N, C-alpha and C positions, 0 to 999 in steps of 0.2 A: 503493498500500499504505499503509497507516495505521500510523504512529510510537508505538510503544508505549510506554506511560506509565512513568513509576518510582513504584517503590510504597513511599511512603516511610509505614511505623508499619502497612503492610495487611498482618495475621498471618493472614488467613485462605485457606485454599489455592485455594478454590472460586473466590473476589473475584477473585482475581489471575489466575487463566487464562479467566476467563469475562469478567474487564469491561477488556481490552487493558493487562495491564499486566509488564513485564518481567519473567520467572520466569529463575530461575539454577537450573538442573534439579538438583534432587538427589535424585533417586529411585532412587538407586543406595541410598540408605540402606534403602528396603523389602525390596532383593533381599541386600543385606548382614544385616538382620534376621533372616529367614527362612532361609538358608541357614545362617548362626548361632545359630540357634534356643534362646532361654533363656526360661525359664517366667517369670522378670521378669528385665527389663535397666533399668539407670540411668544415662545421659547425663549425666554433668557436666560445664557449660561456661559461661562466663562469660554475664553476661547482653547482650542486645541482639546476638546471635550467631545467632537463628534456629531455636531452640528450638520456640518456638508454632507457628513456619510449618513446619517439619519434622514435628509433631505433628498438624497440621490435614490437612496431606499423608498422612500415615498412616491417620485418621483415614478420608477420601476415597475411599482403597484399599479399606480392608478392609469398609467397612461394607455393607451388604445394603443393594442399592437405591439404590447409587454411579450415578454419572454416569460411563459406562466412557470418558468421549469428553473428560474433562479430562485424559485421560493420554495421547493422541494425541501422536505426535512427540516422545515423551519417553524417557529411556533403559529405562525400565522397560518399555514397549511392546515393546520387542526382545525382551523373554523371554518368549513366546508360552505357553509350559505354564507358568512360572509363572503369569501373570496369570491361565490359564484356571482354573486350581486355587484360587487363593487372591480373586483382583480380586472385592469384594463377598459375600464368603462369610459374613462374620461379623457376629452384632449387637456394636456397638460403644459404651463408655460413654467420655464423655469428659469430663476435667474441669481445668481451670487453676485451680490455685489462688491466682495472684498477686493475684487481689483479696480474699483473707481476712488483713485486720488490723482494728485497733482500739484503743482504748486500754484496753480492758479485754478481759478474756478472754470475759465475755458478749454482746460486741459482736464480735468476732470469729466468736465460735460462730456465733451468727446471720449473720452472712455466709458461715460455710462451709453453713451449712443452705440460706441464700438460693441456692447457686452447686448444690448435691445436688441441690434442690426445680426449680432451670430446667433440668438434664439429666433429672429424673424428666420434666421437661412434653412434651421432647423425643420423648421414647418415650407417648406420652400414650394411643396406639395400644391399650395393654397393658390400658387400664380398659374397654375391651371385647372384649377377646381371647377367644376361645370355647373356647382351649389352656389359659385359666387359672380355678381356684375360685373361690366366690363371697369364699372366706377372703382368696384371693391378690387378689383385686381390691380388697376393703377395704383390705387393708394396706399396695396400692399409692395409693389415694386418701391413707391417712395421709402418706406417702411426699412425696408430690404436694401437699399443703395445708402440709406443712411442721411440721402436728401429731406427726409419729412423734420421738418422744424419744431412739430408740434410735439415733443417728446412726451409731454405732461398724459397727453389722451395714448399714446402707442399701445398700453398693455390693455386696456378697455375695449382701443379698437381691433387691438389682433385676439379679443377674445371674440369680441361679435364674429370676426370671420371665420371663428375655429367653430363657434356656435353654427353658421350658417353652413359650415363644410359640414359635420358632423351631426347636427342636430341634437346635441349635449353641452349641455353646459362645464363651463373650463374650471380644471383646478388649477389655480396659481399657487407657489413655491416660491418665495423670495428668501436667499439664504443673507447670511451677516447684512441684513436690512442696515444696521449704522454704522457701518465702517466709512460710507462718505463723508457722514455728518462728524464723527474722528476724525478725518484728515482734513475734512475744512474745517474744522476746528482749529487744529496746528496749523493751518497752513493762511488763516486770515481769510477765508473768504463762508463761515460759519451760514451766517445769513442769508446766502443768494442761494448754495443748497438747501436749507429747509423747504426755501420759498419751492424748489424743483421737486424735491423729494414729496414734501405735501402734494402737490398736484399731480406729481404719479400715481402716486397712492390714493388720493382724493377719488381720481376717475378709474383707478381699477379695482378699488375694495369698497368705495361705498355708491357711488351711482352708477355701477356695473350690472345689467340686467342677466348679463349673460354669466355670470359667477355660481358657480357650485360653493363652493368654500377657497379659503385661502390659508396657508400658513408660512409664519414669517419665523425666523430663528436674529439673534443679536445679541452681544454682549449686556447694555444696556437698557432698560425700560426710560423710552425717550418720553417725556410728560406728554400726556395725550395731545393736549393742548398746542403742543409744537408741530406734531404731524400725523396727528389720526386725528384731529379734527372732524367732529360730528357722527363718526362712527357709531353706529350700533351693534348689538352682539360682535362685541371684540374682547375676547379673552384673553386676560396676558395670564403666561404659566412661569413661576419663577424659580427660582432657587431654594424659596421659604416654601412653596406649596409640594404638599404631597403626591397630589396626582401625578403622573408621569416620571416622580422620583428616578426610576430606576432606568430610564429611554435612554439618556447620556452618561456617558461614563462607567466606568467598569464596578461593579458590586464585587465585594470579599469574595463571594465564592466563583465569580465569574474569574479573579487571578487566580486564586488557588486553581481553576483548571486548566487557564494556559500556562502555568508554571510546571503542572505536572506533562499536559502537552509534550514540552520541550525540554522536559528532563530536568527542570528548573527551579524545582519545589524547595531544597536546601534556600534559597535566595530570599523564599516567601518573607524572613524578617526583615532583612533588609527594604526591599518592596513599599512593607505597609509601612515603615517609620518614614522611608523617603517621599511616598507618592501617595500615602490614603489620608483620609485626616480631613476632605470636602464631608458639607452636612448638608445634601438636597431633600427638601421634605422631612421624610423620615427615613433615609437611608444612609448609610457612610457611603461613600463614595472615592475610589480612586482617579486621577490624572491618568485616561487611556492612553495618550501621546508619552507621558515619562513612561508607564507601562510596555509598551509597544518595542519604544528605544532600547531602553534599559532590558528586556531578553533578546533583542537583538546583538546589541552588546557581549554580554552572555553569550550566546549562540559563537561567537566570532573570537570571545576570550575567558574562558571559566572564572579569569581571575578579574575579571573589568571588576571595579567599582562605581557606585549607584552614580551619578550626575547631574546637573541641575540642566535638563533637556528641558522642560516646558520655560523657565523663568530666562532658558538663553535664546529662546526662539521670539522675544520679539525686547525694544530698548527700555522698556520698563520704568518710564521715566515719569509713571504717577506715583510710583514708589517715594523716589527721589524727592517730588515737586512734594510730598508731603512731608518727607525730614523736615526740606527747605522751610517749609511755613510753620513746622511745631514750635508751639510754645513752650514755657515750663513743664504745664501740665500734660499735654501732648509728649514731651519726651519722655518723663515719668511716666508715662504709660506704655509707652512704645518697649522701653526698659522692661514692664511686666510684661509682656507679650511675648520678649524675647527670652524671658525667665520661664516661659511655658504658662503663665496664666492664662487669665480671661477679663475683657472688661466688658462693661456694660455701657451699649450706646441705641440714641434710637435713630434709624434705619430711614432713611427715605430712597423708595424704590422708583420715583418718578422725577427725574431730574432731565434737565437738557445740559447737552456740551459745556454750551456757555456758562455754565452754575457751577461745573463740576470741583475746577480750584478756589471758587470764591471764598469757600470757609472751608474750615476745618472739619467743622460738620458733613459739607457735603463728599469731603475727600472720603471721611471714615465708609461712608455710606459706595461709594465708588467701589474704594478697596475691598470690601466686602460683596460685592456684586460679581464684578472681575476676578474674583480666585484669589486674590493676595491676603484676607482672612474668611475664616469660617464660622459657621452659627454652632455654638455649643450647649443652645437652647434659649427661650425667651422669658422675660420675669413677667410677673404678674403684670406691672404697666404696659407689657409691651414692647420694654427693650431688648435687643438682641444682646449677647453674652458671645462676644467676639473673640479668637483667639486665631494665632496663625497653625494654619492645617497641618503643615510638617516640617521635614527636615531642610527640603530644598525651598521652600517660601524663605525660613526662618535665616538661611545661607544667605538667600539673596538680600534679606533685611539689613545681614551683619556686613553685606558687602556696600552696597548704597548708602550707611552708616558712615561707614570708612572713605568711601569717596566724597561725601559731605565734610567728615571731619578733615581731611587732606587739603580739598580746597577753601573751606571757612579759613584753616589755620593760615594757609601758605597766602591770602590775604593782609597777614600782620609781617612783615620780613622783620620790623624793630624787634620784635616780640623773640622773633627764633633766633635772631640772630645773640642776643641776648640767653636766651636758654643754650646753647650750645655752646657760647665761650664761656657759660658757667663751668662746663666740665673740665674746662683745660684751665680753668681760674680756680679748680677745685673749691668751690661758693657752692656747698651744699643747701645752704638756706636758699638763696636763689632755683638751685633747681628744684625744690620742696615748693617753692612758692608759686612758679611757673608751672611744674609739669602739674602741679595740685589744681591750679585755674583748668588746666586742659580737662583733666579728669573731672572739675565740676562739671563742663560746659560741655562736653561729649553726651553721646547718649551710651550709656553702661550696658557690656552685654554681660549680665549678672546670671547668667543660667543656673539655677541653683543644683540643675541636676547631669551641670557639666562637672569634670573633675577639675582637682588642683593644675594641671598641667594645661589645659583647654584654657583657664581662668586666666592664666599666666599670661599666655597667648594672646589674649586680649590688650591687655597693659604694654605686653613685647611688643605689638604690631603698633599700637601709637605712638611710641618712644621710636621705634625706628623710623616711622614718619617723619616725626619732628625732627629727627638727628641730619636725615636725607637732606635739609635745606640745606646744608654745607657741601655744594659743590665740591670744591677742593680737597673734602675728607674722603677717607675710604672707607667702607663701613660694611663690615662685612657681618652675616646673621647665622648664629649656632655652627660658627666654623670648629672645626677639628682642631685643638690644641693641647699640646700636652697629653693628656692620658683621657680626655673625656672632651665633650661640645662646649662650648660657651656660650653665651646668650650672646651680647652683642660685643663686637674687637671695633677699635675707630684707629685709625692710623691719620694722624695729624702732621702734614709737611710740616708747618713751622716747628721746631727744634726738635723735631722725631720723635712728636710724643704718642705711645702708644696707651689708649685707655681700654679697659675690660671694664663690662658691667653684666652682672648677674643678677636675675630681676628675680622676686619671689612673690608668691602668694600669701599672704597672712591668712592662713583659713581661720582661726581662731582672734584675730585681731591683734595679736602679738605682735608688732612690726620691728623694735627692739630684737627680738631673739631670730625673726628672720633675715634680719639684714646682717646679723652673725654669721648666720647659716648660709648666704650670699657668700660673702669674703670667707668665709671658710673652706666655702666647694674651691672658690676662683685659688689660694692656696694646693689644697690637696691634689687639685686636677692640673696643675701648673699652666693654667692660661697664657701664663705671659711666655713662654714658649714659643709661641706663634708669631709674638709681635717682635721678638727678638730676633727671629728668623728672617722677618720684613727689612730690618736695620733700623728699627724703632730704639731710640736710646736712653728717653724716660719714661718711665709709667705709671698710670693712674690707676685704682683697682676701687668701682664704688660696687657696694652692696644697695639695692632697692627695694624696696618691700612696700608693698600694694593691700590694701584691705579699702574694697568699694571703690567711694570718690576721693581717698586720701593716700599719701603715700610716705614715706621716709626715706632720706638716703643717707649713707656711709659712707666715709672714702679711706681707702688705705692708702700709701706709696710703698 
């Protein structure tokens, strides 16, 4: 029996089913969509959670002329009555708007016209349809060639032509409906794009007599007044809703099955720690993009370590914007999140893109909606208990905090100069004062579940970044010297001065003892030897102890 392949980045249902790829059965979505029928349904889920593949599957099921064998052996095939009534029974218009972007509105509009034209081309048979009048055909040719300037009416008009041809109302599927709005906001033409999309959707979804039903997907639930004005019978299914909660992303059972199929069950704990933790409705969900990518890595290299696949698939500017705007209270809340705690916030599920970073409150809501935070529960008064879902997203927050710290400290060269020079001048009071200020102003990574050496890494990283300000200094981190590894070695060309820094985390708050331990380790491990080999003649040894946002510095020569 042929081993199925892992579908990395494949979002076409037919390709997966025909070409021997592993498919996690999500056809219950079809049954639930029909049983909970609504004229227009919007699903909001974070990116990379299988929205496009789900929409492709819906198209394959509903579209006239479909290959019904694609669904053989899948959940939906057991519901014979539903399949007989609906499978292959409707004309389908399918658009994915994830490619609608550009530096200007004109560029983005051109991309939208191209996507619309490509969908028209899928229905090329209308050009010669006997059910259409000559005027209909002429209009279709204009839409086909992209010369029709009336984009707003294009989907409604195509619905009408398909209805005339087939005598059946149309199913409209619009994937990633909010990407054009996101890109427009980033590039400064948001209001023009809102107007265009509102017109397009208004004609297609509100005043369309030829519409059977429509399904949209996106990351954000854009305020109804902004895009979906006047739409009745409009249902939004968000990550808060229990309905459809297993239809996007992988459940724990599905993850165990895929790991078992590829003989990777021993990696279950890692997969769960790194990629689980999302809560949609009442279900625990894994990020499917991460699971598939990590399985692929393990198949190629059984020793492969988990990576930040999801967070590395976009710029994550949202997290950085959040940290940039953080006040003292928000910094404390971020520290608590990284420490594995939850915080309670009121969540607004309806925002417009131009409201997103107007306030910290809005950013909390968007971080939740887009998958950077997840729900641990809801309080009696309706506030959501938010937490970081998993190891991957925690790593992303830490990375963005370090970038932010590096950028903000680099703006004050005078203080950095004083801080670095204090190490050469053996001014322990100045080092303590300035390092303490830096620690006070940053966002601490005080994860109570993290081992002592990991806590030391946090302080070590900050110190390394600060000393790196001196371009003429040679700084080596965790360099082998003598019989062990020192924390930081610094070679200062002036007077050929070598500096050894050993940093300890004072687990019990006893910073004097931690400093003594650090200096003792420098002597025992002969850390100065490497500096001597490099031609340094003067040596300064520092033991630094850190505890929460405090530090102590002791010098020895």
